NUTORMI-543455 format. One line per 10 residues: number of its first residue (from 1); their letters; for each residue x, y, z of N, C-alpha, C. Coordinates in steps of 0.02 Angstrom, whole numbers, m for minus. Each point is the difference from the previous one (the first is absolute). Layout:
<rs>
NUM = A = X:Y:Z:X:Y:Z:X:Y:Z | ...
</rs>
This chain:
<rs>
1 = MNISETVKYV = 923:m559:m698:14:m12:73:m28:m66:21 | 36:m41:35:m21:m62:22:m26:7:76 | m61:m23:10:m26:m9:64:30:m62:35 | 9:m50:m40:30:m66:18:25:m30:m66 | 22:m62:8:22:m36:m61:m57:m13:m48 | m59:m6:31:m61:m15:m42:m52:46:m4 | 11:63:24:m47:55:0:41:58:m25 | m26:30:m58:33:56:m26:m47:64:m2 | 30:57:9:m39:64:m5:0:25:m70 | m57:15:m24:m8:27:m69:m41:65:1
11 = GVDDRDIDLF = m1:34:56:m45:61:2:41:60:m21 | m27:61:11:29:62:m26:m1:55:51 | 42:48:m6:m4:62:40:m29:56:m42 | m43:39:31:m28:61:m33:31:59:34 | 37:33:m36:30:62:23:m29:67:m28 | m50:m11:m44:m32:57:m32:m65:21:36 | m27:m45:41:m66:13:31:8:56:49 | m53:44:4:m1:53:53:m49:m15:53 | m55:m28:m20:m59:m19:46:m20:m72:m11 | 6:m41:51:m22:m68:m5:m77:1:11
21 = EGQFEVPNGM = m34:m39:m40:m73:m1:3:m30:65:m9 | 37:45:m31:m29:68:m9:m1:45:60 | 28:m18:59:m5:37:58:59:m4:47 | 30:m53:4:56:m7:51:71:22:m30 | 28:50:28:67:26:m19:53:m54:8 | 33:m18:m52:53:m48:3:68:25:m29 | 32:51:37:61:27:m27:58:m47:m12 | m4:m62:26:48:m50:m11:m21:m53:m43 | m53:10:m40:m22:m47:m49:m38:m56:26 | m9:m51:m43:m47:m55:22:27:m62:m32
31 = AYNSYIVFGQ = m7:m55:32:20:m64:m32:m65:m42:m15 | 0:m29:m56:m53:m48:m19:34:m68:m6 | m16:m43:50:35:m59:3:m33:m60:m35 | 43:m42:m29:m24:m59:m34:56:m50:8 | m21:m64:3:49:m53:15:m13:m59:m45 | 50:m38:m11:m10:m67:m38:21:m59:55 | m39:m45:10:11:m55:42:10:m61:m43 | 58:m30:10:18:m54:m43:m5:m71:35 | m44:m42:m25:3:m75:14:23:m30:m66 | m32:m56:m11:5:m31:m70:m34:45:m47
41 = KACVMDSVDA = m49:41:23:m34:47:m38:12:68:23 | m2:51:m39:14:69:22:m64:39:7 | m3:40:58:m66:36:13:19:73:15 | m29:42:m39:10:74:7:m51:26:54 | 28:34:46:m47:30:47:m16:74:m7 | m61:14:m31:m23:66:m6:38:43:m57 | m36:49:m22:23:46:m53:18:61:32 | 15:53:m40:19:68:24:m41:57:m36 | 14:62:21:m36:56:m29:3:1:m76 | m51:28:m31:m8:m1:m74:63:32:m33
51 = RFGAEWLSNI = 29:55:31:57:31:m36:62:m41:m3 | 2:m58:34:61:m34:3:m8:m74:m25 | m51:m10:m45:m14:m60:m29:61:m31:m36 | 26:38:m45:57:m24:m43:59:m19:46 | 18:41:46:56:m18:48:m19:m59:37 | m58:m11:26:m18:m60:36:6:m61:m38 | m27:m1:m65:4:m55:m45:68:m19:m16 | 43:50:m6:71:m11:m19:31:m31:63 | m17:23:64:31:m31:56:m21:m75:8 | m62:m12:m18:m23:m73:m1:43:m42:m47
61 = EKALDGKAPD = 4:27:m62:36:m38:m55:71:m14:22 | 35:50:30:67:m12:20:6:m50:58 | m46:5:48:0:m49:54:m13:m72:m22 | m46:m7:m49:m16:m65:m23:49:m32:m47 | 44:45:m27:55:m23:m46:m20:m43:m53 | m51:25:m38:m21:m38:m61:m62:m47:14 | m16:m11:63:m56:m42:14:m62:40:3 | m60:m36:m1:m62:37:5:m29:m13:68 | m35:46:32:m27:m11:68:m64:m43:m9 | m15:m35:50:m58:m43:3:m62:28:28
71 = FLVVQHMEMD = 12:50:46:m56:33:35:12:71:12 | m52:38:2:2:71:32:m48:3:53 | 19:9:61:m45:9:59:m12:75:8 | m67:14:m2:m23:68:12:m30:7:73 | 40:22:47:m24:m1:67:m48:63:14 | 10:51:m37:m32:63:12:m12:37:m64 | m67:20:m11:m20:31:m62:13:74:m6 | 20:32:52:14:72:m8:49:14:m56 | m12:53:m35:30:9:m68:78:5:1 | 24:20:57:76:0:0:32:m69:7
81 = HSANVLEFAK = m47:m51:4:27:m68:4:m32:m48:m52 | m50:28:m36:m36:m44:m48:5:29:m72 | 24:57:m11:m8:39:m65:23:m38:m60 | 53:m43:11:30:m34:m54:m13:m77:m4 | m57:m19:33:m23:m67:m7:m14:m20:m70 | m37:44:m36:m18:m18:m70:62:m2:m44 | 49:40:7:61:m3:m40:36:m61:18 | 1:m21:61:35:m63:19:m38:m61:m35 | m66:4:3:m39:m53:m31:10:m2:m75 | 12:53:m35:11:0:m67:70:m30:m14
91 = KYPQAKIVSS = 54:18:39:66:m22:m13:9:m71:18 | m37:m24:50:5:m72:21:m66:m34:m4 | m25:m15:m60:m65:m30:m7:m11:m64:32 | 55:m40:19:m11:m64:32:m4:6:77 | 20:58:26:m2:10:74:m70:2:27 | m9:m32:61:m63:6:30:m5:62:47 | m57:29:8:m9:59:38:m32:m27:67 | 24:17:55:m21:m27:65:m22:61:43 | m64:m5:24:m21:53:42:m66:m18:31 | m29:43:41:m64:m10:33:m56:11:m48
101 = KMAFNMMKNM = m59:m28:15:m55:6:m47:m20:78:m6 | 1:35:54:m14:77:m8:50:33:m40 | 59:m22:0:57:37:m39:m14:m19:m76 | m25:m53:m17:m16:m16:m69:m59:43:m23 | m47:10:44:m55:43:m17:26:73:m16 | 52:24:45:31:65:m13:35:1:m65 | 35:m56:m16:35:m2:m66:m49:9:m58 | m55:m28:7:m53:10:m52:m19:74:m10 | m7:35:56:m15:69:m2:64:43:m28 | 58:m27:18:60:44:m20:23:m18:m69
111 = FGQDFSDRQI = 2:m63:m21:25:m17:m64:m50:m24:m48 | m66:m5:21:m47:m22:m46:3:m77:m9 | 40:m35:41:3:m73:1:22:m24:65 | m16:m59:18:24:m31:65:45:m61:m9 | 23:m13:m63:43:m54:m16:m29:m67:22 | m60:m9:m20:m42:m58:24:28:m65:m24 | 39:1:m57:30:m64:m25:62:m17:30 | 25:40:45:67:m14:33:1:22:71 | m60:13:29:4:23:70:m1:m54:51 | 35:11:54:m6:m46:60:m23:41:58
121 = VVAEGSELDL = m56:m18:26:m31:39:53:22:m30:66 | 25:44:45:21:m24:64:m35:34:58 | m1:m30:57:m35:29:57:41:m21:60 | m25:13:62:29:m20:62:16:m75:1 | 64:m19:7:24:m65:5:18:m30:m68 | m14:30:m55:16:m26:m65:77:m4:m8 | 19:m47:m38:75:m14:m11:14:3:m75 | 63:18:m13:19:0:m71:72:m40:m2 | 0:m54:m32:58:m43:m4:50:23:m53 | 56:19:23:52:25:m51:47:m57:m20
131 = GGRVLKFIAA = m9:m57:33:47:m55:m13:59:7:50 | 3:m34:52:51:10:50:m12:50:57 | m53:41:m14:m20:49:50:m77:14:m13 | m29:21:51:m75:18:m2:m10:71:25 | m42:35:m34:m23:67:28:m68:m11:30 | m9:21:63:m66:m7:32:m29:68:7 | m65:11:m16:m28:64:m5:m40:14:62 | 1:64:19:m33:28:59:m44:57:m18 | m62:m9:9:m48:52:m14:8:58:43 | 5:60:m26:15:59:40:m46:58:m19
141 = PNVHWPEVVM = m66:m13:4:m48:50:m22:4:63:37 | 0:57:m32:2:65:29:68:17:33 | 50:m30:m27:68:23:17:35:14:m65 | m17:53:m32:m51:45:20:m55:5:m52 | m2:m45:m54:m53:m11:m43:m33:m65:13 | m61:m14:m25:m36:m62:20:20:m63:m32 | 36:11:m56:19:m60:m40:69:m33:16 | 35:31:47:71:m15:12:9:m74:27 | 46:m32:m28:31:m60:26:73:8:14 | 25:m34:46:77:0:11:22:m73:m9
151 = SYDANEKILF = 63:m9:m3:32:m64:m16:53:m19:46 | 3:m62:24:55:m19:46:35:m56:m33 | 66:3:1:42:m53:m28:36:m33:60 | m28:m59:19:30:m34:55:69:m23:m10 | 21:m6:m64:63:m26:m19:54:44:29 | m10:70:m10:51:44:24:m30:50:55 | m63:m21:20:m33:36:56:m10:74:m12 | m20:14:m65:m12:68:m22:m73:13:m6 | m18:58:27:m70:26:m7:4:56:m53 | m36:m11:m55:m8:51:m52:m66:35:22
161 = SADAFGKFGA = 10:66:23:m52:31:44:m44:51:m33 | 1:m1:m73:m40:56:m31:20:70:24 | m52:36:16:19:70:21:20:8:72 | m15:m52:40:16:m1:73:77:3:7 | 20:31:51:71:9:15:42:42:m52 | m35:41:m40:32:42:m48:15:65:34 | 45:39:m40:13:70:22:16:38:m63 | m1:66:13:18:49:m56:76:m2:m6 | 18:13:m66:74:8:m12:21:m52:m49 | 41:22:m48:32:m45:m52:54:m42:38
171 = LDYDDPEGWD = 13:m57:m28:44:m49:30:77:24:m5 | 11:47:m45:70:25:m4:11:56:44 | m52:17:46:10:54:48:9:m31:67 | 58:13:35:17:m22:60:m28:41:54 | m58:m14:28:m38:41:47:32:3:62 | 29:62:21:35:7:63:m48:m11:62 | m62:6:m9:m51:m13:52:m18:m73:8 | 26:m42:m43:m18:m68:3:m70:m15:m32 | m24:m55:24:m65:m25:m31:m60:34:32 | 0:10:67:m58:21:36:m35:61:m22
181 = CEARRYYFGI = 36:53:m12:m29:65:m11:m46:1:m58 | 27:m16:m62:m36:1:m60:m48:m61:m7 | 10:m52:36:m45:m54:2:m59:21:41 | 9:37:51:m58:24:45:m39:52:m41 | 28:44:m33:m37:48:m42:m40:m37:m55 | 32:m49:m30:m33:m42:m50:m60:m37:32 | 14:m31:60:m53:m36:28:m60:40:18 | 7:56:37:m57:37:23:m29:41:m57 | 38:19:m47:m31:31:m60:m39:m45:m42 | 22:m61:m10:m34:m46:m49:m40:m56:31
191 = VGKFGSAVQA = 26:m32:50:m29:m59:27:m33:16:66 | 9:54:36:m21:13:65:m74:m12:15 | m45:10:m47:m73:m9:10:m11:m72:16 | 42:m45:m24:m19:m72:m2:38:m38:57 | 2:22:58:34:m26:57:m28:m74:16 | m63:m5:2:m27:m68:13:21:m52:m49 | 0:20:m68:21:m50:m50:76:m15:9 | 44:47:18:67:m13:15:10:m44:58 | m43:11:51:7:m44:60:m16:m76:m17 | m52:m6:m46:m18:m66:m25:54:m31:m35
201 = LLKKAASLDI = 38:37:m43:52:m29:m37:57:m20:47 | 20:45:52:50:m14:43:m14:m65:40 | m61:m15:14:m16:m62:32:16:m61:m41 | m10:7:m66:19:m55:m50:73:m6:m3 | 34:61:0:71:0:m12:38:m30:66 | m34:m1:56:28:m24:61:15:m72:m5 | m31:m36:m42:6:m73:m5:51:m21:m48 | 32:53:m33:50:m15:m54:69:17:31 | 51:m36:m28:68:11:17:28:46:m57 | 0:67:16:20:49:m47:70:25:14
211 = QKICPLHGPV = 43:m9:m49:70:17:5:14:61:m48 | m43:17:m51:5:57:m42:m68:19:m19 | m10:68:m11:m59:30:m26:18:40:m61 | m35:m21:m53:9:32:m65:m62:40:m21 | 0:67:24:m58:43:m19:2:24:m71 | m58:36:m20:m3:29:m64:32:71:m5 | 13:26:58:39:68:3:51:m8:55 | 54:31:m12:49:4:52:50:m59:0 | 47:m5:51:49:m51:m1:m26:m66:19 | 34:m54:m21:m10:m64:30:23:m1:70
221 = LDKDIGHYVG = m43:m25:47:14:m6:69:24:m69:19 | 63:m2:22:32:m64:14:34:m10:63 | m11:52:44:36:0:67:m52:32:46 | m4:m28:59:m42:29:58:m71:1:m24 | m23:m55:m27:m72:m2:m23:m49:18:51 | 17:m16:67:m45:9:53:m11:76:8 | 49:43:m14:m10:72:8:m52:28:m48 | 6:m26:m62:m49:24:m54:m72:m26:13 | m5:m65:25:m65:m25:15:m23:36:64 | 38:18:46:m19:32:59:m26:72:m13
231 = QYNTWSSYGV = 35:36:m46:m22:65:m23:m71:m5:m30 | m10:m49:m42:m63:m8:m37:m55:m16:52 | 21:m40:50:m52:m19:52:m21:64:37 | 50:43:21:m17:62:37:m39:43:m45 | 18:12:m59:m34:47:m43:m73:m22:m19 | m7:m66:m11:m64:m24:m21:m48:m9:61 | 25:m2:58:m42:m3:60:m12:70:31 | 28:49:m34:m3:72:20:29:10:69 | 51:m38:17:39:4:58:46:66:0 | 25:13:58:48:56:4:70:m25:m16
241 = ESQGIAIAYA = 34:27:m49:68:m22:m18:51:35:41 | m6:64:13:56:40:33:m31:44:53 | 35:7:56:m21:47:58:9:69:m25 | m54:41:4:8:72:m17:m65:31:m17 | 2:59:m15:m63:38:m18:10:33:m69 | m48:m4:m42:m3:34:m62:m45:63:6 | 22:55:m29:m39:63:m4:m7:21:m73 | m62:0:m18:m16:20:m71:m33:68:2 | 27:50:m35:m30:66:1:m12:26:m70 | m49:45:m3:m7:42:m59:m3:72:25
251 = SVYGHTKEAA = 27:47:m40:0:68:27:m6:46:m55 | m36:58:10:m12:48:m54:55:56:3 | 1:34:58:49:54:10:56:m17:48 | 7:m63:20:56:m22:43:m13:m6:72 | m61:22:21:m19:4:72:m12:m75:25 | m35:m40:m42:m15:m71:21:63:m39:m4 | 44:13:m46:68:m28:m3:40:12:64 | m8:63:25:35:23:62:m29:m43:60 | m67:m8:m1:m30:m41:54:23:m70:m1 | 5:m32:m59:25:m69:m5:70:m4:25
261 = QKLEEILKAK = 41:49:m22:72:0:22:8:11:74 | m49:38:27:4:15:78:m11:m70:32 | m47:m35:m22:m17:m65:30:61:m46:m5 | 33:m2:m63:52:m41:m15:59:15:50 | 10:69:15:59:18:47:m18:m25:67 | m63:5:26:m15:m23:64:7:m74:7 | m23:m33:m48:6:m74:3:68:m23:5 | 43:27:m42:73:m17:0:31:15:72 | m19:59:21:31:20:67:m22:m47:53 | m59:m30:m4:m27:m46:48:23:m74:m12
271 = GCPKVAIFDL = 39:m11:m49:32:m64:m11:m35:m46:m49 | m40:26:m43:m32:m45:m51:47:m29:m44 | 3:m65:m10:54:m34:m37:7:23:m69 | m62:18:m34:6:25:m68:m59:41:m14 | 10:56:m28:m57:44:m24:10:8:m78 | m47:m27:m37:2:8:m73:m51:54:m20 | 19:57:m27:m40:55:m21:0:13:m70 | m58:11:m31:m2:11:m74:m53:50:m20 | 20:32:m54:m47:50:m28:m38:m29:m56 | m64:m6:7:m41:m42:m41:m6:33:m73
281 = AREDIYECVE = 9:65:1:m5:35:m65:63:m3:m45 | 57:m18:30:68:6:m30:37:m71:m5 | m19:m46:40:38:m57:5:m34:m61:m39 | 34:m49:m19:m31:m59:m34:m57:m29:47 | m60:4:m24:m57:m20:39:7:m73:22 | 29:m43:m42:3:m69:18:57:m12:53 | 51:45:4:46:m7:58:m35:23:64 | m46:46:m6:m41:19:57:m48:m58:25 | m30:m29:m49:m41:m59:17:43:m56:31 | 55:m11:m27:47:m50:30:13:13:74
291 = DAFRYGTLVL = 16:59:19:18:22:68:m63:m6:45 | m58:14:m28:m62:m3:39:m11:m71:22 | 15:m48:m41:m5:m67:20:58:m30:38 | 56:32:m6:62:m24:36:0:7:76 | m31:59:19:2:21:72:m71:m15:32 | m2:m2:69:m62:m17:29:m42:64:17 | 28:58:m6:m41:63:8:10:49:m54 | m55:31:m17:m1:46:m55:m33:65:22 | 36:54:m10:m28:67:13:m18:30:m63 | m62:27:m7:m22:34:m61:m9:73:16
301 = ASPTYNGGVF = 33:43:m38:m4:73:10:m25:32:m63 | m53:36:6:m32:30:m59:m32:71:13 | 13:46:m43:m44:62:3:m72:m14:m16 | m42:40:22:m71:m1:m18:m4:29:m71 | m33:m35:m46:m5:24:m69:m71:m8:m28 | m30:51:m15:m74:m1:m23:m44:m33:53 | 16:17:60:m38:m28:56:15:m71:13 | 52:m32:m30:14:m70:14:78:m15:m4 | 17:m50:m34:70:m24:4:38:22:m67 | 64:20:9:41:23:m55:6:m59:m49
311 = PAMKEFIHHL = m2:17:m69:m3:m55:m51:57:m51:5 | 58:21:10:54:m48:10:m5:m51:51 | m26:28:58:m16:m47:57:m54:m47:m16 | m55:28:m34:m55:m44:m20:20:m55:m46 | 39:17:m45:28:m51:m49:43:m50:38 | 41:19:50:42:m47:36:m40:m46:40 | m54:27:35:m44:m49:41:m34:m48:m44 | m18:27:m59:m31:m46:m48:46:m60:m18 | 63:16:m8:47:m55:m13:6:m50:55 | m4:29:58:2:m49:60:m61:m42:2
321 = TERNYQKRKI = m59:29:m3:m63:m38:4:m5:m50:m54 | 21:15:m59:m6:m42:m59:46:m62:14 | 47:3:43:47:m52:14:m15:m31:69 | m57:7:22:m21:m35:64:42:21:61 | 14:65:6:35:24:56:m32:m18:64 | 35:m22:49:m25:m26:64:53:m12:53 | m28:m12:60:48:m17:58:53:53:16 | m24:63:m3:45:55:16:m29:48:46 | 42:45:30:m25:56:39:3:64:m42 | m51:36:3:m6:64:m45:m6:62:43
331 = AFIENGSWAP = 35:48:m15:m4:68:34:m13:54:m55 | m30:58:23:m12:53:m46:28:64:22 | 27:33:m46:16:75:5:m42:33:m52 | m38:54:16:m38:37:m47:16:78:4 | m6:31:m56:4:72:m3:m57:31:m32 | m13:61:18:m56:38:m30:9:71:12 | m19:40:m52:11:72:8:m53:30:48 | m58:m28:4:m52:24:45:m38:m62:31 | m6:m53:m32:m38:m58:31:32:m65:m20 | 51:m22:38:31:m65:m18:m48:m54:m6
341 = AAAKGMAALL = 0:m41:m51:m47:m54:m8:30:m58:m34 | 65:m2:m10:26:m55:m40:2:m71:38 | 8:5:64:4:m59:37:m63:m44:m4 | m58:32:3:m64:m33:m3:m2:m32:m71 | 20:39:m50:m3:m29:m70:48:m61:m9 | 61:7:29:44:m54:m8:m24:m65:36 | m29:11:58:m33:m57:35:m49:m33:m38 | m43:40:m32:m54:m30:m40:29:m37:m60 | 54:19:m29:26:m34:m54:31:m69:17 | 13:m7:65:29:m66:27:m52:m40:31
351 = EGCQELSFAQ = m63:16:m4:m53:m37:32:m2:m76:m17 | 14:m15:m62:m4:m69:m25:56:m47:21 | 54:31:34:58:m41:16:m12:m41:66 | 29:m54:3:m7:m43:56:60:7:51 | m21:m9:63:47:m3:57:50:61:m2 | m32:60:m6:37:62:9:m20:25:72 | 50:30:33:m13:38:63:22:69:m12 | m31:45:32:6:72:m10:27:35:65 | 50:40:m9:28:38:56:m58:46:30 | 0:1:63:m51:48:32:21:72:m10
361 = TKVSIKISVK = 62:15:m5:28:63:m8:m5:26:m75 | m30:52:m16:0:25:m66:31:72:3 | 50:14:m43:28:70:m7:m38:37:m50 | m26:53:25:m38:45:m48:27:70:2 | 30:25:m57:29:71:2:m38:39:m46 | 5:66:11:m30:53:m44:56:33:m33 | 7:m12:m66:47:35:m46:74:m20:20 | 28:17:60:66:m13:13:6:m33:69 | 58:m29:9:17:m32:68:17:55:46 | m29:2:59:11:51:52:20:m29:67
371 = EEDAAAFERL = 23:39:44:25:m28:64:m57:m36:38 | m64:22:m11:m52:m34:38:m18:m66:m28 | 31:m19:m55:m11:m68:m30:47:m49:29 | 53:20:34:56:m42:21:m28:m54:44 | m44:9:44:m23:m50:49:m36:m57:m45 | m36:17:m50:m36:m51:m38:54:m47:m34 | 53:32:m26:51:m38:m39:33:m48:57 | 14:23:57:30:m39:56:m47:m61:16 | m66:18:8:m46:m54:21:m3:m56:m56 | m1:21:m61:m11:m43:m56:64:m46:m3
381 = ADELLS = 60:30:6:62:m40:m2:5:m50:57 | m24:22:56:m1:m52:64:m47:m51:m16 | m59:18:m28:m52:m53:m12:28:m54:m50 | 32:28:m54:22:m48:m55:59:m43:25 | 37:25:48:59:m37:24:m16:m43:61 | m61:6:24:m14:m38:62:m14:m74:m15
</rs>
């Protein structure tokens, strides 16, 4: 696949994977992207997952058509992008390895060597002359590992963005939901903690004329670049992307589920533009996390369990706090057979979060939803929509 006349794609699709990074469900596979940039010299951009080394090297060989590459740029040392660096180095002993100082330290840990006789260390502002075109390097620490560098090709106005702007899904999968949905789940699942680092990167990127983005996962972005950058700006600043309310619930015997659905029904009847409701014990937890960040209001509904919060809810809140959840309004629904106490526990779990506001109305039910609870649901809905 040609990105342009002088940039070729040599990555691979992974259709066998079930869990990316051992935790994210990827029913539509995963792409490990690698590119070759041609000037007078040829530069390979990043490696691929260990299981696809032979295919990757074959792709490089075909793209080079009998020539040898001059450089391998390693932008990110995570194993799905660096696993075959050593095999590349063995096959092409004259090629220089280009990366950050920290990445070379990681190579020492990973491969037992750091290619000291052929390494080129780059940092913010470094340039690599390919003859007729220059790659300029941008330090991107903690997007989402500390050693990351990105590369900008002013010749074709391409940003090689490492893991930023990536998404779940193999390239041979035509995602009917477009880029945003699986890119959002990818972002908040993997990068979400590092919003300030992404904001710093976006400030650097604002000075560049970017016509294409070549990430290490997902499709090459070559249209409406402003949309993708805008989404990353919203996500990394913890802004509200969509108007609506998310309701996250956990339920043992169905009564807390009934309470969550009761609030959903009232909110919709009162004109709420979108209500996203999810069962924390049964749905993909990272899709739940995605929606918690997407909307400006989050309702947490949990039964009291061992005098505190139900485990699935506790885990969900941990996922949020781990990703610097902030700038949202929170409301609570709690259930208890004799002494409802989950709301207090959920509030305590959120204590470290910044810029949260809490609804004054709390819905507290005992075992099941009854007629006398109706007024509390109405008050909460009115408060959340005000």
